[in-house]
C-alpha positions as CSV (number, residue, x, y, z in Angstrom):
1,M,17.2,-6.7,-11.4
2,R,15.7,-10.1,-11.0
3,G,14.4,-9.0,-7.6
4,F,12.7,-6.1,-9.3
5,L,11.0,-8.5,-11.8
6,T,9.8,-10.6,-8.9
7,A,8.5,-7.5,-7.1
8,I,6.6,-6.0,-10.0
9,R,5.1,-9.3,-11.1
10,T,4.0,-10.0,-7.5
11,L,2.5,-6.6,-6.7
12,T,1.1,-5.6,-10.1
13,I,-0.6,-6.9,-13.2
14,L,2.3,-5.5,-15.3
15,S,4.1,-8.0,-17.5
16,V,7.8,-7.5,-17.7
17,P,10.1,-9.8,-19.7
18,G,13.0,-11.4,-17.9
19,R,13.9,-14.1,-15.4
20,E,12.8,-13.7,-11.8
21,S,15.1,-14.1,-8.8
22,E,15.3,-17.5,-7.1
23,K,15.3,-15.8,-3.7
24,F,12.0,-14.0,-3.4
25,S,13.4,-11.9,-0.4
26,S,15.6,-10.0,-2.9
27,A,12.4,-8.5,-4.2
28,L,11.7,-6.7,-0.9
29,P,13.9,-3.6,-1.5
30,W,12.1,-3.1,-4.8
31,F,8.6,-2.8,-3.2
32,P,8.8,1.0,-2.8
33,F,10.1,1.4,-6.3
34,V,7.1,-0.5,-7.6
35,G,4.9,1.8,-5.5
36,M,6.6,4.8,-7.2
37,I,5.8,3.2,-10.6
38,L,2.1,2.7,-9.6
39,G,1.9,6.2,-8.2
40,G,3.4,7.6,-11.4
41,I,0.9,5.8,-13.6
42,L,-2.0,7.1,-11.5
43,Y,-0.6,10.6,-11.8
44,G,-0.3,10.2,-15.5
45,I,-3.9,9.0,-15.7
46,G,-5.0,12.0,-13.7
47,A,-3.1,14.4,-16.0
48,L,-4.8,12.9,-19.0
49,W,-8.2,13.1,-17.3
50,R,-7.7,16.8,-16.8
51,M,-7.3,17.3,-20.5
52,L,-10.6,15.6,-21.3
53,P,-13.9,17.5,-21.7
54,G,-15.2,15.8,-18.5
55,A,-12.4,17.2,-16.3
56,E,-14.9,19.4,-14.4
57,W,-16.4,16.2,-13.0
58,P,-13.9,15.3,-10.3
59,F,-15.8,12.3,-8.9
60,G,-15.6,10.7,-12.3
61,G,-11.9,11.2,-12.3
62,G,-11.6,9.9,-8.8
63,A,-13.6,6.8,-9.8
64,L,-11.3,6.2,-12.8
65,L,-8.2,6.5,-10.6
66,L,-9.7,4.0,-8.1
67,V,-10.5,1.5,-10.8
68,A,-7.0,1.9,-12.3
69,S,-5.5,1.3,-8.9
70,V,-7.4,-1.9,-8.3
71,F,-6.8,-3.1,-11.8
72,L,-3.0,-2.5,-11.7
73,T,-2.7,-4.5,-8.5
74,R,-5.3,-7.2,-9.3
75,G,-7.1,-6.3,-6.1
76,L,-4.4,-8.4,-4.3
77,H,-4.2,-6.3,-1.2
78,L,-8.0,-5.8,-1.0
79,D,-8.4,-9.5,-0.7
80,G,-6.0,-9.4,2.3
81,L,-7.9,-6.6,3.9
82,A,-11.2,-8.5,3.5
83,D,-9.8,-11.6,5.1
84,W,-8.3,-9.6,7.9
85,A,-11.6,-7.9,8.7
86,D,-13.4,-11.3,8.7
87,A,-10.8,-12.8,11.0
88,V,-10.8,-9.9,13.5
89,G,-14.6,-9.5,13.4
90,A,-15.1,-13.2,14.3
91,C,-13.9,-12.5,17.8
92,K,-12.3,-16.0,18.1
93,G,-8.9,-17.4,19.1
94,R,-5.7,-17.1,17.2
95,P,-5.9,-20.5,15.4
96,E,-9.5,-19.7,14.3
97,R,-8.5,-16.3,13.0
98,L,-5.7,-17.7,10.9
99,A,-8.1,-20.4,9.6
100,I,-10.7,-17.7,8.7
101,M,-8.1,-15.7,6.7
102,K,-7.3,-18.8,4.7
103,D,-11.0,-19.4,3.9
104,P,-11.7,-18.2,0.3
105,R,-15.2,-17.2,1.2
106,L,-16.0,-13.6,1.9
107,G,-17.9,-12.7,5.1
108,T,-19.9,-9.7,6.2
109,F,-17.1,-8.0,8.0
110,G,-14.9,-8.3,4.8
111,V,-17.6,-6.8,2.6
112,V,-18.2,-3.9,4.9
113,A,-14.4,-3.3,5.2
114,L,-14.0,-3.3,1.4
115,I,-16.9,-0.9,0.9
116,L,-15.8,1.6,3.5
117,L,-12.2,1.5,2.4
118,L,-13.0,1.9,-1.3
119,L,-15.4,4.8,-0.6
120,T,-12.8,6.5,1.5
121,K,-10.1,6.1,-1.1
122,W,-12.4,7.3,-3.8
123,T,-13.1,10.4,-1.8
124,G,-9.4,11.0,-1.2
125,L,-8.5,10.5,-4.8
126,T,-11.2,12.9,-5.9
127,R,-10.1,15.5,-3.5
128,V,-6.4,15.5,-4.5
129,L,-7.3,15.3,-8.2
130,S,-9.6,18.4,-8.0
131,S,-7.0,20.2,-5.9
132,D,-4.2,19.6,-8.4
133,A,-2.4,17.7,-5.6
134,L,-2.5,14.3,-7.3
135,I,1.4,14.2,-7.3
136,W,1.2,13.2,-3.6
137,V,-0.1,9.8,-4.5
138,V,3.5,9.0,-5.4
139,P,5.0,9.2,-1.9
140,V,1.8,7.7,-0.4
141,W,2.1,4.6,-2.7
142,V,5.8,4.4,-2.0
143,I,5.4,4.5,1.8
144,A,2.6,1.9,1.8
145,R,4.8,-0.6,0.1
146,D,7.8,0.2,2.3
147,M,5.7,-0.5,5.3
148,M,5.0,-4.0,4.0
149,V,8.8,-4.5,3.9
150,E,9.1,-3.2,7.5
151,L,6.7,-5.9,8.7
152,A,8.0,-8.7,6.5
153,T,11.5,-8.1,7.9
154,T,10.7,-7.6,11.6
155,L,7.8,-10.0,12.4
156,P,7.7,-13.8,12.3
157,Y,5.5,-15.7,9.9
158,A,2.3,-16.4,11.8
159,R,1.1,-19.5,9.9
160,P,2.7,-22.9,10.1
161,G,3.6,-24.4,6.8
162,E,3.7,-22.7,3.5
163,G,2.0,-19.4,2.6
164,T,2.0,-16.6,0.1
165,A,4.4,-14.4,2.1
166,R,6.7,-17.1,3.5
167,P,9.0,-17.2,0.4
168,F,9.5,-13.4,0.7
169,M,10.3,-13.6,4.4
170,E,12.8,-16.5,4.1
171,G,16.2,-14.8,3.8
172,A,14.8,-11.4,4.5
173,S,17.5,-9.3,6.2
174,F,18.3,-6.0,7.7
175,Q,20.0,-5.0,4.4
176,H,16.7,-5.5,2.5
177,R,14.9,-3.4,5.1
178,L,17.5,-0.7,5.1
179,R,17.6,-0.3,1.3
180,S,13.8,-0.1,1.2
181,H,13.7,2.6,3.9
182,C,16.5,4.6,2.3
183,F,14.8,4.7,-1.1
184,T,11.5,5.7,0.6
185,L,13.1,8.4,2.6
186,I,14.8,9.9,-0.5
187,V,11.4,10.0,-2.3
188,C,9.7,11.6,0.6
189,L,12.4,14.2,1.1
190,F,12.0,15.2,-2.5
191,F,8.5,16.5,-1.4
192,G,10.0,18.5,1.4
193,P,9.4,18.4,5.2
194,A,5.8,17.6,4.6
195,G,7.0,14.4,2.8
196,A,9.1,13.5,5.9
197,I,6.1,14.1,8.1
198,L,4.0,11.9,5.9
199,L,6.6,9.1,6.3
200,A,6.5,9.5,10.0
201,L,2.8,9.2,10.0
202,G,3.0,6.0,7.9
203,W,5.4,4.6,10.5
204,G,2.9,5.5,13.3
205,V,0.1,3.7,11.5
206,T,2.3,0.7,10.8
207,G,3.4,0.6,14.5
208,L,-0.2,0.2,15.6
209,L,-0.8,-2.5,13.0
210,K,2.3,-4.3,14.0
211,A,1.2,-4.4,17.7
212,S,-2.2,-5.7,16.7
213,F,-0.9,-8.3,14.3
214,K,1.4,-9.7,17.1
215,N,-1.5,-9.7,19.5
216,F,-4.2,-11.2,17.3
217,F,-2.2,-13.4,15.0
218,G,1.3,-13.9,16.5
219,G,3.1,-12.5,13.4
220,I,2.5,-11.7,9.8
221,T,1.0,-13.3,6.8
222,G,0.4,-12.4,3.1
223,D,-3.1,-11.2,4.0
224,L,-1.8,-9.0,6.8
225,L,0.8,-7.4,4.5
226,G,-1.9,-6.6,2.0
227,T,-4.0,-5.1,4.9
228,T,-1.1,-3.0,5.9
229,N,-0.7,-1.7,2.4
230,E,-4.3,-0.8,2.0
231,L,-4.7,0.9,5.4
232,V,-1.5,2.9,5.3
233,E,-2.3,3.9,1.7
234,T,-5.8,5.1,2.6
235,V,-4.9,6.9,5.8
236,L,-2.0,8.8,4.2
237,L,-4.2,9.6,1.1
238,V,-6.9,11.1,3.3
239,I,-4.2,13.1,5.2
240,C,-3.0,14.6,1.9
241,A,-6.5,15.3,0.8
242,I,-7.7,17.2,3.9
243,P,-5.7,20.4,3.2
244,G,-6.7,20.4,-0.5
245,E,-4.9,23.0,-2.5
246,C,-3.0,24.2,0.6
247,I,-0.8,21.1,0.4
248,L,0.7,22.5,-2.8
249,D,2.2,25.3,-0.6
250,M,4.0,22.6,1.4
251,T,5.3,20.6,-1.5
252,G,9.1,20.9,-1.8
253,W,11.5,23.0,0.2
254,Q,10.9,26.5,-1.2
255,W,8.3,27.4,1.4
256,L,10.8,27.2,4.3
């Protein structure tokens, strides 16, 4: 359970009493579980919103969910996305890209990336909320955090010296990866074949990111893990939002 405490304190703003694990890598299998907690909280907020007089204003509900999502994670992964966008947009060599990601200042590419991603996520959350399909944020949030584990356990650390992600990668093993993937698969199968397809799509997006990270940075960093979470989360959310109410007909196994 110490690994769980490390995971939830790292990935969220939630304060949980207890002693953290001395090995941060033990937190990796708990990442998808934390994603399930966050998705469940967002689903609960959406359910409460639909009970309020302003429930007929879906864009307001979508904005509330977006703000809650950023607040619950302290914007941790958004910071990584902005740094990644600045580094890639600079069109320089690998050492320069790594240096740019470490720079606390925010550049034009980072600002544009944040605006576009937040607008896309807002639209997706609004759509699933108005379609009564908000429950699908649970597998989406779980998969996004599982994909961070996939990269943390299969790529080398790109930056020499210490970094945010290095303690989590030291001692990371196949067992951590397997436990994370098994939990994610169970959650996705609960949503039926469509959940399994969603997981496969998440793997596809992560595969593309993995290749680009190896090419541009030579491995993974904390910023790139955050980037992976945000991009996978947003892409899968939009995929769930596109069919609207029709996705409810594909939820579970009864439609086979």
